[in-house]
LUMZAMAR-953538 format. One record per residue (C-alpha): residue number from 1; chain; z negated, y, x negated. Coordinates in steps of 0.05 Angstrom, whole numbers, plus 5000, padded with zeros to 4 digits. Each point is the difference from the previous one (the first is absolute). Layout:
N
(atom NUM, A, (Z, Y, X));
...
***
This chain:
602
(atom 1, A, (4629, 6411, 7490));
(atom 2, A, (5056, 4979, 4953));
(atom 3, A, (4954, 4993, 4940));
(atom 4, A, (4968, 4936, 4975));
(atom 5, A, (4938, 4974, 5036));
(atom 6, A, (4937, 5000, 4958));
(atom 7, A, (4949, 4973, 5049));
(atom 8, A, (5004, 4963, 5066));
(atom 9, A, (4938, 4992, 5042));
(atom 10, A, (5012, 4949, 5054));
(atom 11, A, (4952, 4987, 5058));
(atom 12, A, (4939, 5015, 4957));
(atom 13, A, (4933, 4983, 5032));
(atom 14, A, (4935, 5014, 4963));
(atom 15, A, (4932, 4979, 5027));
(atom 16, A, (4927, 5012, 4979));
(atom 17, A, (4941, 4955, 5011));
(atom 18, A, (4941, 5039, 5029));
(atom 19, A, (4932, 4984, 5031));
(atom 20, A, (5033, 5011, 5068));
(atom 21, A, (5057, 4953, 4986));
(atom 22, A, (5072, 5006, 4973));
(atom 23, A, (5030, 5070, 5004));
(atom 24, A, (5075, 5011, 4995));
(atom 25, A, (5010, 5064, 4959));
(atom 26, A, (5076, 4994, 4993));
(atom 27, A, (5039, 4967, 5056));
(atom 28, A, (5072, 4975, 4990));
(atom 29, A, (5024, 5058, 4956));
(atom 30, A, (5072, 5003, 4974));
(atom 31, A, (5039, 5051, 4959));
(atom 32, A, (5048, 5004, 4940));
(atom 33, A, (4993, 5049, 4942));
(atom 34, A, (5063, 5018, 4959));
(atom 35, A, (5012, 5032, 4933));
(atom 36, A, (4989, 5075, 5003));
(atom 37, A, (4972, 4996, 5071));
(atom 38, A, (4933, 5027, 5024));
(atom 39, A, (4968, 4966, 5060));
(atom 40, A, (4941, 5038, 5031));
(atom 41, A, (4946, 4958, 5034));
(atom 42, A, (4960, 5044, 5047));
(atom 43, A, (4938, 4986, 5041));
(atom 44, A, (4926, 5012, 5008));
(atom 45, A, (4945, 4966, 4961));
(atom 46, A, (4997, 4928, 5024));
(atom 47, A, (5074, 4998, 5019));
(atom 48, A, (5014, 4949, 4944));
(atom 49, A, (5042, 5044, 4954));
(atom 50, A, (4955, 4992, 4938));
(atom 51, A, (4991, 4925, 5014));
(atom 52, A, (5076, 4995, 4999));
(atom 53, A, (5001, 5029, 4929));
(atom 54, A, (4943, 4956, 4977));
(atom 55, A, (5036, 4939, 5028));
(atom 56, A, (5063, 5017, 4961));
(atom 57, A, (4959, 5009, 4936));
(atom 58, A, (4959, 4936, 5015));
(atom 59, A, (4936, 5040, 4993));
(atom 60, A, (4965, 4975, 5063));
(atom 61, A, (4926, 4983, 4993));
(atom 62, A, (4997, 4927, 4981));
(atom 63, A, (4970, 4956, 5054));
(atom 64, A, (5000, 5057, 5050));
(atom 65, A, (5072, 5024, 5008));
(atom 66, A, (5062, 4956, 4998));
(atom 67, A, (5074, 5001, 5018));
(atom 68, A, (5003, 4954, 5061));
(atom 69, A, (5075, 5003, 5011));
(atom 70, A, (5066, 5030, 4977));
(atom 71, A, (5035, 5013, 4934));
(atom 72, A, (5000, 5055, 4947));
(atom 73, A, (5066, 4993, 4964));
(atom 74, A, (5009, 5037, 4934));
(atom 75, A, (5072, 5005, 4975));
(atom 76, A, (5006, 4993, 4925));
(atom 77, A, (5055, 5036, 4961));
(atom 78, A, (5037, 4934, 4988));
(atom 79, A, (5004, 4988, 5076));
(atom 80, A, (4944, 4949, 5002));
(atom 81, A, (4952, 5006, 5060));
(atom 82, A, (4925, 4988, 4991));
(atom 83, A, (4952, 4992, 5058));
(atom 84, A, (4938, 5037, 4975));
(atom 85, A, (4957, 4971, 5055));
(atom 86, A, (5006, 4931, 4968));
(atom 87, A, (4982, 5021, 4929));
(atom 88, A, (4934, 4984, 4966));
(atom 89, A, (4959, 5058, 4972));
(atom 90, A, (5023, 4984, 4929));
(atom 91, A, (5073, 4998, 5022));
(atom 92, A, (4992, 5065, 5039));
(atom 93, A, (4978, 5037, 4937));
(atom 94, A, (5071, 5004, 4972));
(atom 95, A, (5020, 5038, 5062));
(atom 96, A, (4938, 5041, 5016));
(atom 97, A, (5000, 5064, 4960));
(atom 98, A, (5063, 4978, 4963));
(atom 99, A, (5051, 4997, 5057));
(atom 100, A, (4959, 5026, 5058));
(atom 101, A, (4950, 5056, 4985));
(atom 102, A, (4950, 5033, 5045));
(atom 103, A, (4967, 5069, 5004));
(atom 104, A, (4934, 4995, 5037));
(atom 105, A, (4970, 5051, 5047));
(atom 106, A, (4939, 5021, 4960));
(atom 107, A, (5015, 5008, 4926));
(atom 108, A, (4927, 5010, 4980));
(atom 109, A, (4980, 4931, 5026));
(atom 110, A, (5065, 4969, 4974));
(atom 111, A, (4992, 5025, 4928));
(atom 112, A, (4947, 4969, 4954));
(atom 113, A, (4947, 5054, 4988));
(atom 114, A, (4979, 4974, 4932));
(atom 115, A, (5071, 4997, 4970));
(atom 116, A, (5042, 5060, 4980));
(atom 117, A, (5062, 5012, 5042));
(atom 118, A, (5045, 4985, 4940));
(atom 119, A, (4965, 4934, 4985));
(atom 120, A, (5009, 4975, 5071));
(atom 121, A, (5075, 5009, 4997));
(atom 122, A, (5006, 4974, 4929));
(atom 123, A, (4965, 4936, 5024));
(atom 124, A, (5051, 4991, 5056));
(atom 125, A, (5060, 5011, 4954));
(atom 126, A, (4975, 4951, 4948));
(atom 127, A, (4985, 4948, 5053));
(atom 128, A, (5070, 5002, 5031));
(atom 129, A, (5045, 5022, 4943));
(atom 130, A, (4969, 4966, 4939));
(atom 131, A, (5008, 5061, 4955));
(atom 132, A, (4956, 5027, 4944));
(atom 133, A, (4943, 5047, 5017));
(atom 134, A, (5035, 5057, 4964));
(atom 135, A, (5063, 4990, 5043));
(atom 136, A, (4958, 4994, 5063));
(atom 137, A, (4964, 5065, 4984));
(atom 138, A, (5068, 5035, 4988));
(atom 139, A, (5026, 4974, 5067));
(atom 140, A, (4935, 5023, 5035));
(atom 141, A, (5009, 5070, 4971));
(atom 142, A, (5072, 5001, 5024));
(atom 143, A, (4977, 4979, 5070));
(atom 144, A, (4948, 5056, 5002));
(atom 145, A, (5055, 5049, 4983));
(atom 146, A, (5046, 4969, 5053));
(atom 147, A, (4948, 5008, 5055));
(atom 148, A, (4988, 5072, 4977));
(atom 149, A, (4927, 4994, 4980));
(atom 150, A, (4976, 5063, 4964));
(atom 151, A, (4978, 4989, 4928));
(atom 152, A, (5025, 4927, 4997));
(atom 153, A, (4970, 4988, 4931));
(atom 154, A, (4931, 5021, 5025));
(atom 155, A, (5009, 4956, 5062));
(atom 156, A, (5006, 4938, 4956));
(atom 157, A, (4927, 5007, 4980));
(atom 158, A, (4974, 5030, 5066));
(atom 159, A, (4958, 4960, 5049));
(atom 160, A, (5016, 4999, 5075));
(atom 161, A, (4941, 5044, 5019));
(atom 162, A, (5027, 5056, 4955));
(atom 163, A, (5064, 5006, 5041));
(atom 164, A, (5015, 5033, 5067));
(atom 165, A, (5021, 4959, 5061));
(atom 166, A, (5073, 5017, 4989));
(atom 167, A, (4997, 4983, 4926));
(atom 168, A, (4966, 4932, 5014));
(atom 169, A, (5056, 4985, 5050));
(atom 170, A, (5052, 5015, 4946));
(atom 171, A, (4964, 4952, 4953));
(atom 172, A, (5005, 4946, 5055));
(atom 173, A, (5074, 5015, 5008));
(atom 174, A, (5010, 4995, 4924));
(atom 175, A, (4964, 4932, 5001));
(atom 176, A, (5044, 4976, 5057));
(atom 177, A, (5063, 5022, 4963));
(atom 178, A, (4979, 4972, 4933));
(atom 179, A, (5041, 4936, 5008));
(atom 180, A, (5060, 5031, 5035));
(atom 181, A, (4989, 4964, 5067));
(atom 182, A, (5057, 4990, 5049));
(atom 183, A, (4952, 5010, 5059));
(atom 184, A, (4945, 5052, 5006));
(atom 185, A, (4948, 4995, 5056));
(atom 186, A, (4963, 5065, 5012));
(atom 187, A, (4939, 4991, 5045));
(atom 188, A, (4978, 5069, 5025));
(atom 189, A, (5012, 5031, 4931));
(atom 190, A, (4990, 5072, 5023));
(atom 191, A, (4942, 4994, 5050));
(atom 192, A, (4948, 5055, 4989));
(atom 193, A, (5043, 5035, 4947));
(atom 194, A, (5017, 5074, 5005));
(atom 195, A, (5067, 5013, 5034));
(atom 196, A, (5029, 5030, 4937));
(atom 197, A, (4979, 4939, 4958));
(atom 198, A, (5024, 4954, 5055));
(atom 199, A, (5068, 5033, 4999));
(atom 200, A, (5004, 4992, 4924));
(atom 201, A, (4980, 4926, 5004));
(atom 202, A, (5053, 4986, 5053));
(atom 203, A, (5054, 5036, 4959));
(atom 204, A, (4978, 4962, 4938));
(atom 205, A, (5007, 4933, 5037));
(atom 206, A, (5070, 5018, 5023));
(atom 207, A, (5020, 5019, 4929));
(atom 208, A, (4973, 4934, 4973));
(atom 209, A, (5035, 4962, 5055));
(atom 210, A, (5067, 5032, 4983));
(atom 211, A, (4991, 4988, 4925));
(atom 212, A, (4976, 4928, 5007));
(atom 213, A, (5041, 4978, 5062));
(atom 214, A, (4936, 4976, 5034));
(atom 215, A, (4986, 4982, 5071));
(atom 216, A, (4938, 5034, 5027));
(atom 217, A, (4953, 4976, 5055));
(atom 218, A, (4960, 5062, 5020));
(atom 219, A, (4938, 4989, 5043));
(atom 220, A, (4967, 5058, 5036));
(atom 221, A, (4965, 5020, 5065));
(atom 222, A, (5038, 5066, 5003));
(atom 223, A, (5073, 5001, 5023));
(atom 224, A, (5007, 5071, 4974));
(atom 225, A, (4988, 4977, 4928));
(atom 226, A, (5060, 4953, 4998));
(atom 227, A, (5047, 5041, 5044));
(atom 228, A, (5042, 5021, 4940));
(atom 229, A, (4986, 4940, 4957));
(atom 230, A, (5016, 4937, 5040));
(atom 231, A, (5067, 4971, 5023));
(atom 232, A, (4970, 4952, 5050));
(atom 233, A, (4933, 5003, 5036));
(atom 234, A, (4959, 4942, 5027));
(atom 235, A, (4945, 5020, 5049));
(atom 236, A, (4943, 4950, 5001));
(atom 237, A, (4947, 4991, 5054));
(atom 238, A, (4948, 4945, 4999));
(atom 239, A, (5039, 4958, 4950));
(atom 240, A, (5068, 5005, 5034));
(atom 241, A, (5061, 5044, 4991));
(atom 242, A, (5005, 5039, 5065));
(atom 243, A, (5060, 5042, 4978));
(atom 244, A, (5047, 5002, 4941));
(atom 245, A, (5062, 5040, 4983));
(atom 246, A, (5034, 5053, 4958));
(atom 247, A, (4955, 5059, 4984));
(atom 248, A, (5043, 5048, 5040));
(atom 249, A, (4998, 4955, 5061));
(atom 250, A, (4925, 4993, 4997));
(atom 251, A, (4989, 5075, 4996));
(atom 252, A, (5054, 5023, 5048));
(atom 253, A, (4993, 4946, 5053));
(atom 254, A, (4936, 4958, 4994));
(atom 255, A, (4998, 4944, 5051));
(atom 256, A, (4931, 4970, 4998));
(atom 257, A, (4940, 5040, 5027));
(atom 258, A, (4960, 4984, 4937));
(atom 259, A, (5054, 5031, 4956));
(atom 260, A, (5001, 5061, 5046));
(atom 261, A, (4925, 5008, 4994));
(atom 262, A, (5002, 4996, 4924));
(atom 263, A, (5053, 5055, 4999));
(atom 264, A, (4963, 5044, 5050));
(atom 265, A, (4929, 4997, 4973));
(atom 266, A, (5016, 5037, 4935));
(atom 267, A, (4978, 5073, 5006));
(atom 268, A, (5065, 5039, 5012));
(atom 269, A, (5017, 5061, 4958));
(atom 270, A, (5045, 5034, 5051));
(atom 271, A, (4954, 4996, 5060));
(atom 272, A, (4928, 5021, 5015));
(atom 273, A, (4964, 4944, 5038));
(atom 274, A, (4930, 4999, 5029));
(atom 275, A, (4999, 4924, 4996));
(atom 276, A, (5037, 4949, 4958));
(atom 277, A, (5037, 4942, 5034));
(atom 278, A, (4970, 4932, 4987));
(atom 279, A, (5024, 4928, 5010));
(atom 280, A, (4965, 5000, 5068));
(atom 281, A, (5049, 5053, 5025));
(atom 282, A, (5059, 4953, 4989));
(atom 283, A, (4974, 4930, 5012));
(atom 284, A, (4944, 4956, 5024));
(atom 285, A, (4987, 4925, 4995));
(atom 286, A, (4984, 4960, 5063));
(atom 287, A, (4951, 4942, 5006));
(atom 288, A, (5053, 4951, 4975));
(atom 289, A, (5015, 5040, 4937));
(atom 290, A, (5067, 5026, 5027));
(atom 291, A, (5020, 5071, 4979));
(atom 292, A, (5014, 5047, 5058));
(atom 293, A, (5038, 5064, 4986));
(atom 294, A, (4968, 5061, 5031));
(atom 295, A, (5045, 5057, 4974));
(atom 296, A, (5072, 4997, 4977));
(atom 297, A, (5013, 5071, 4975));
(atom 298, A, (4964, 5028, 4939));
(atom 299, A, (5021, 5072, 5015));
(atom 300, A, (4972, 4995, 5071));
(atom 301, A, (4932, 4980, 4972));
(atom 302, A, (5001, 5056, 4948));
(atom 303, A, (5020, 5050, 5053));
(atom 304, A, (4939, 4983, 5043));
(atom 305, A, (4954, 5009, 4941));
(atom 306, A, (5028, 5066, 4975));
(atom 307, A, (4953, 5060, 4997));
(atom 308, A, (5011, 5061, 5045));
(atom 309, A, (5007, 5053, 4945));
(atom 310, A, (4979, 5058, 5044));
(atom 311, A, (4935, 4967, 5021));
(atom 312, A, (4987, 4975, 4930));
(atom 313, A, (5008, 5070, 4969));
(atom 314, A, (4953, 5029, 5052));
(atom 315, A, (4947, 4948, 4983));
(atom 316, A, (5007, 5016, 4926));
(atom 317, A, (4993, 5075, 5013));
(atom 318, A, (4933, 4987, 5036));
(atom 319, A, (4978, 4953, 4944));
(atom 320, A, (5009, 5052, 4946));
(atom 321, A, (4960, 5053, 5038));
(atom 322, A, (4936, 4961, 4983));
(atom 323, A, (4956, 5006, 4939));
(atom 324, A, (5018, 4950, 4946));
(atom 325, A, (4960, 4935, 4998));
(atom 326, A, (5013, 4990, 4926));
(atom 327, A, (5016, 5054, 4948));
(atom 328, A, (5021, 4982, 4929));
(atom 329, A, (5000, 5059, 4952));
(atom 330, A, (5029, 5000, 4929));
(atom 331, A, (4982, 4926, 4990));
(atom 332, A, (5009, 4972, 4930));
(atom 333, A, (4986, 4929, 4975));
(atom 334, A, (5003, 4983, 4926));
(atom 335, A, (4991, 4933, 4965));
(atom 336, A, (4977, 4993, 4928));
(atom 337, A, (5050, 4953, 4966));
(atom 338, A, (4975, 5005, 4928));
(atom 339, A, (4935, 5016, 4964));
(atom 340, A, (4983, 5009, 4927));
(atom 341, A, (4949, 4958, 4963));
(atom 342, A, (4944, 5046, 5025));
(atom 343, A, (5021, 4989, 5073));
(atom 344, A, (5028, 5070, 5008));
(atom 345, A, (5063, 5002, 5044));
(atom 346, A, (5063, 5015, 4960));
(atom 347, A, (5055, 4984, 5050));
(atom 348, A, (4999, 5012, 5076));
(atom 349, A, (5048, 4983, 5055));
(atom 350, A, (5004, 5046, 5061));
(atom 351, A, (5014, 4957, 5062));
(atom 352, A, (4991, 5056, 5051));
(atom 353, A, (5017, 5072, 4983));
(atom 354, A, (4972, 5059, 5039));
(atom 355, A, (5016, 4973, 5070));
(atom 356, A, (4981, 5038, 5064));
(atom 357, A, (5012, 4982, 5073));
(atom 358, A, (4966, 4995, 5068));
(atom 359, A, (4995, 4944, 5052));
(atom 360, A, (4988, 5020, 5072));
(atom 361, A, (4962, 4960, 5054));
(atom 362, A, (5047, 4950, 5032));
(atom 363, A, (5053, 5008, 4946));
(atom 364, A, (5034, 4947, 4957));
(atom 365, A, (5018, 5029, 4933));
(atom 366, A, (5049, 4956, 4962));
(atom 367, A, (4997, 4993, 4925));
(atom 368, A, (5062, 4971, 4967));
(atom 369, A, (5023, 4989, 4929));
(atom 370, A, (5014, 4948, 4947));
(atom 371, A, (4948, 4957, 4966));
(atom 372, A, (4963, 5042, 4949));
(atom 373, A, (5010, 5066, 5037));
(atom 374, A, (4925, 5007, 5013));
(atom 375, A, (4998, 4987, 5075));
(atom 376, A, (4949, 4943, 4998));
(atom 377, A, (4958, 5038, 4949));
(atom 378, A, (5000, 5060, 5047));
(atom 379, A, (4978, 4957, 5059));
(atom 380, A, (4943, 4969, 4960));
(atom 381, A, (4978, 5068, 4973));
(atom 382, A, (4994, 5026, 5071));
(atom 383, A, (4954, 4940, 5016));
(atom 384, A, (4962, 5013, 4935));
(atom 385, A, (5017, 4930, 4976));
(atom 386, A, (5027, 5039, 4939));
(atom 387, A, (4964, 5062, 4976));
(atom 388, A, (5047, 5061, 5000));
(atom 389, A, (5003, 5040, 4936));
(atom 390, A, (5009, 5067, 5036));
(atom 391, A, (5008, 5028, 5070));
(atom 392, A, (4967, 4995, 5068));
(atom 393, A, (5001, 4951, 5057));
(atom 394, A, (4975, 5028, 5066));
(atom 395, A, (4988, 4954, 5060));
(atom 396, A, (4984, 5036, 5065));
(atom 397, A, (4988, 5063, 4959));
(atom 398, A, (4949, 4967, 4954));
(atom 399, A, (5014, 4993, 4926));
(atom 400, A, (4992, 4927, 4982));
(atom 401, A, (5025, 5006, 4928));
(atom 402, A, (4932, 4995, 4967));
(atom 403, A, (4956, 4964, 5052));
(atom 404, A, (4948, 4951, 4975));
(atom 405, A, (5005, 4926, 5018));
(atom 406, A, (4955, 5004, 5062));
(atom 407, A, (5037, 5059, 5031));
(atom 408, A, (5067, 4971, 4981));
(atom 409, A, (4984, 4934, 5034));
(atom 410, A, (4988, 5038, 5065));
(atom 411, A, (5067, 5035, 4994));
(atom 412, A, (5036, 4934, 4985));
(atom 413, A, (4982, 4975, 5069));
(atom 414, A, (5050, 5052, 5026));
(atom 415, A, (5053, 4988, 4947));
(atom 416, A, (5028, 4929, 4993));
(atom 417, A, (5058, 4967, 4962));
(atom 418, A, (5048, 4943, 5014));
(atom 419, A, (5023, 4971, 4934));
(atom 420, A, (5069, 4974, 4981));
(atom 421, A, (4981, 4927, 4990));
(atom 422, A, (4957, 4974, 5057));
(atom 423, A, (4985, 4934, 4966));
(atom 424, A, (4969, 5031, 4937));
(atom 425, A, (4962, 5051, 5041));
(atom 426, A, (4965, 4946, 5041));
(atom 427, A, (4944, 4958, 4970));
(atom 428, A, (5027, 4929, 5000));
(atom 429, A, (4929, 4972, 5008));
(atom 430, A, (4984, 5040, 5062));
(atom 431, A, (5024, 4982, 5070));
(atom 432, A, (5038, 5053, 5037));
(atom 433, A, (4940, 5013, 5045));
(atom 434, A, (4954, 5011, 4940));
(atom 435, A, (5051, 5045, 4966));
(atom 436, A, (5003, 5045, 5062));
(atom 437, A, (4925, 5001, 5013));
(atom 438, A, (4981, 5017, 4928));
(atom 439, A, (5020, 5074, 5003));
(atom 440, A, (4960, 5008, 5065));
(atom 441, A, (4938, 4971, 4966));
(atom 442, A, (5008, 5047, 4940));
(atom 443, A, (5004, 5061, 5046));
(atom 444, A, (4947, 4976, 5049));
(atom 445, A, (5047, 4998, 5060));
(atom 446, A, (4968, 4962, 5058));
(atom 447, A, (4932, 4967, 4996));
(atom 448, A, (5018, 4927, 5001));
(atom 449, A, (5056, 4955, 4973));
(atom 450, A, (5014, 4978, 5072));
(atom 451, A, (5019, 5071, 5018));
(atom 452, A, (5042, 5005, 4937));
(atom 453, A, (5033, 4934, 5017));
(atom 454, A, (5020, 5027, 5068));
(atom 455, A, (5030, 5062, 4966));
(atom 456, A, (5040, 4954, 4954));
(atom 457, A, (5026, 4960, 5059));
(atom 458, A, (5023, 5065, 5033));
(atom 459, A, (5038, 5022, 4937));
(atom 460, A, (5031, 4932, 4987));
(atom 461, A, (5027, 5000, 5070));
(atom 462, A, (5025, 5072, 4990));
(atom 463, A, (5041, 4981, 4939));
(atom 464, A, (5029, 4939, 5036));
(atom 465, A, (4955, 4948, 4968));
(atom 466, A, (4956, 4948, 5035));
(atom 467, A, (4924, 4994, 5006));
(atom 468, A, (5008, 4930, 4971));
(atom 469, A, (5023, 5031, 4935));
(atom 470, A, (4929, 5026, 4988));
(atom 471, A, (4978, 4939, 4960));
(atom 472, A, (5065, 4990, 4960));
(atom 473, A, (5013, 5019, 4928));
(atom 474, A, (5054, 5047, 4973));
(atom 475, A, (5043, 4944, 4971));
(atom 476, A, (5009, 4971, 5071));
(atom 477, A, (5042, 5060, 5023));
(atom 478, A, (5070, 5026, 4987));
(atom 479, A, (5012, 5066, 4963));
(atom 480, A, (5010, 5038, 5065));
(atom 481, A, (4937, 4972, 5030));
(atom 482, A, (4959, 5017, 4938));
(atom 483, A, (5025, 5072, 5004));
(atom 484, A, (4978, 5004, 5073));
(atom 485, A, (4932, 4976, 4978));
(atom 486, A, (4997, 5055, 4947));
(atom 487, A, (5019, 5051, 5053));
(atom 488, A, (4943, 4974, 5044));
(atom 489, A, (4952, 5006, 4942));
(atom 490, A, (5021, 5072, 4989));
(atom 491, A, (4985, 5015, 5074));
(atom 492, A, (4931, 4967, 5006));
(atom 493, A, (4965, 5064, 4977));
(atom 494, A, (5037, 5045, 5049));
(atom 495, A, (5033, 5043, 4945));
(atom 496, A, (5035, 5065, 5011));
(atom 497, A, (5049, 4993, 4941));
(atom 498, A, (5035, 4940, 4969));
(atom 499, A, (5042, 4995, 4937));
(atom 500, A, (5053, 4945, 5007));
(atom 501, A, (5020, 4983, 4928));
(atom 502, A, (5066, 4960, 5001));
(atom 503, A, (4971, 4961, 5058));
(atom 504, A, (5066, 4969, 5023));
(atom 505, A, (5041, 4996, 4935));
(atom 506, A, (4997, 4925, 4992));
(atom 507, A, (5007, 4981, 5074));
(atom 508, A, (5061, 4972, 5036));
(atom 509, A, (5039, 5055, 5034));
(atom 510, A, (4983, 4970, 5068));
(atom 511, A, (4925, 4997, 4984));
(atom 512, A, (5005, 5068, 4968));
(atom 513, A, (5026, 5029, 5066));
(atom 514, A, (4941, 4969, 5038));
(atom 515, A, (4949, 5027, 4950));
(atom 516, A, (5031, 5070, 5000));
(atom 517, A, (5000, 5001, 5077));
(atom 518, A, (4927, 4977, 4999));
(atom 519, A, (4980, 5056, 4952));
(atom 520, A, (5033, 5051, 5046));
(atom 521, A, (4966, 4971, 5061));
(atom 522, A, (4932, 5001, 4966));
(atom 523, A, (5011, 5072, 4976));
(atom 524, A, (5006, 5024, 5072));
(atom 525, A, (4945, 4955, 5027));
(atom 526, A, (4947, 5015, 4948));
(atom 527, A, (5022, 5073, 4985));
(atom 528, A, (5015, 4983, 4927));
(atom 529, A, (5034, 5039, 4945));
(atom 530, A, (5040, 4963, 4945));
(atom 531, A, (5026, 5010, 4931));
(atom 532, A, (5055, 4948, 4998));
(atom 533, A, (5020, 4981, 4929));
(atom 534, A, (5064, 4961, 4986));
(atom 535, A, (5059, 4996, 4952));
(atom 536, A, (5046, 4986, 5060));
(atom 537, A, (5027, 5066, 5027));
(atom 538, A, (5026, 4971, 5065));
(atom 539, A, (4930, 4973, 5018));
(atom 540, A, (4967, 5066, 4982));
(atom 541, A, (5052, 5038, 5040));
(atom 542, A, (4984, 4958, 5062));
(atom 543, A, (4925, 5007, 4994));
(atom 544, A, (4991, 5072, 4978));
(atom 545, A, (4993, 5068, 5033));
(atom 546, A, (5007, 5032, 4932));
(atom 547, A, (5019, 4969, 4934));
(atom 548, A, (4984, 5012, 4926));
(atom 549, A, (5049, 4976, 4947));
(atom 550, A, (4963, 4988, 4934));
(atom 551, A, (5029, 4994, 4930));
(atom 552, A, (4963, 4996, 4934));
(atom 553, A, (4934, 5021, 5031));
(atom 554, A, (5028, 5062, 5035));
(atom 555, A, (5025, 5018, 5069));
(atom 556, A, (5076, 5004, 5000));
(atom 557, A, (5004, 5023, 5073));
(atom 558, A, (4958, 5002, 5064));
(atom 559, A, (5031, 5006, 5068));
(atom 560, A, (5016, 4961, 5064));
(atom 561, A, (5036, 4933, 4987));
(atom 562, A, (5064, 5023, 5034));
(atom 563, A, (5005, 5063, 4958));
(atom 564, A, (4987, 4961, 4935));
(atom 565, A, (5049, 4945, 5017));
(atom 566, A, (5056, 5045, 5026));
(atom 567, A, (4991, 5057, 4949));
(atom 568, A, (4964, 4975, 4938));
(atom 569, A, (4984, 5057, 4952));
(atom 570, A, (4992, 4960, 4936));
(atom 571, A, (5045, 4952, 4962));
(atom 572, A, (4942, 4950, 4998));
(atom 573, A, (4995, 4997, 5076));
(atom 574, A, (5075, 4993, 5006));
(atom 575, A, (4997, 4941, 4952));
(atom 576, A, (4947, 4966, 5043));
(atom 577, A, (5043, 5010, 5062));
(atom 578, A, (5063, 4974, 4965));
(atom 579, A, (4963, 4937, 4978));
(atom 580, A, (4981, 4981, 5071));
(atom 581, A, (5038, 4938, 5027));
(atom 582, A, (5031, 5031, 5062));
(atom 583, A, (5041, 4941, 5025));
(atom 584, A, (5055, 5045, 5028));
(atom 585, A, (5066, 4966, 5017));
(atom 586, A, (5041, 5048, 4958));
(atom 587, A, (4958, 4984, 4938));
(atom 588, A, (5005, 4925, 5015));
(atom 589, A, (5076, 5004, 5007));
(atom 590, A, (5006, 5034, 4933));
(atom 591, A, (4955, 4947, 4968));
(atom 592, A, (5042, 4944, 5031));
(atom 593, A, (5063, 5028, 4968));
(atom 594, A, (4966, 5006, 4932));
(atom 595, A, (4975, 4928, 5005));
(atom 596, A, (5070, 4974, 5019));
(atom 597, A, (5026, 5028, 4934));
(atom 598, A, (4945, 4964, 4962));
(atom 599, A, (5014, 4933, 5034));
(atom 600, A, (5076, 5008, 4988));
(atom 601, A, (4986, 5012, 4926));
(atom 602, A, (4960, 4935, 4998));
***
């Protein structure tokens, strides 16, 4: 690029001291970031992409992580070059937040829960700019308007827990922009956000980049997210760059099998597959750690996995001849949001409004919509984890709407749920074995713990875990492994029906593909029926036989995924489809031309 370099990373190596010895998390990494440029760093969890950002910011855990080699050269406006890797913590403070800002992956854990959103940004401005509190408050309000937060004056005094996920992420962006940095590092800033909010956040970042002439380092596990945002892409695998190049080259002609696998494992919108490609379809690693390419052509893999439409339609026709397994009739769920001094409800919020649908044996019914549309509330109401206000829930023809606790407990053996966050849904003080045996004890399945243990071993093996994992704790596993454990826990009682509530939303796309394939395998093997809840329309489209689009507590439309995607009836559904990152070459080409104009202006 013809513009001025902002940051040069030369042969960066970062290591961590562990009980098992020294681990190299980043291995000989080099790249240059210019004014107005966006570099996308892509890879799975553990690839080293987040450690790269923490190394640049000098935020590695003291005494555990350290930069073992290489340089991180920051170019000051006067032409002076500073090696950030050699600065002390005190010296680094004048650059961190001031010249190089960072947006972290999870805004709720990055924001202070006991400080208002406004106060947290006022503190940053006063620290770096040495202005009065009144001026800092004015600048904070201007920033909230700039990042398009609704009711910016209210947001000054609001606490993080009072904001939605998208609003919290905008507060984080406002904080990052508070000192007009020349470099913005965005570490998975849109993971687990609705596709519409994700699109807004990405557009906002591009606007801020154009206005402030920033360089952006965008870190993600999903190539589709940065297809129309990045100029250059670095693909990382086990601490190394395995492929790098212009965004168009990466998408049109990927060279490395790992890059091909990341592109292929995203659920496609224009094809109906019975199985998602995974990394194992494209590469394997031999005993010496050498990568061996197995498949060179993405389209060849997708072609082998495509569904035979005639056979599929015949199977669906047979499926819908059965009696429904679950019937939801005129379901309504209200929350009391305000009471008077006598405790009488004065204000109510209706989360689910007069919803009716059926689920048939062996069917996967998808449920898609933005956060707040009522889809999770609906799922929990079906399980009677939330008491419905009105309506009926019939399971195998029996009305379970008003069952007492004892009878409800018997029904719950047949209806299970897989929650969004596997870590918070597992007891951190129970081993995996105990967590899986506990439901069997509650429901008196098997006579002894030894029999239950054997059942747990069978299920761990079935979800691609090891028997040796039985005595380990949740914190000892990756996100994908924890989700497999939660799937095994849902299966221990031999249920007939499972609600999957955002069960893959925070997983790497490669791990997501493995978990979705596993759910489909288990569905056939155990004769299961699913309600699959997600904000990601492409994932729901892949998983579902039929699909419900929800908006503001109501059903917008219900039909097969292909009909809804190709001929959406409502403007809301069309908006969800338009917000999906499609990664099509024509869209990337248009984005490249737009970005060239921005760089030329700089």
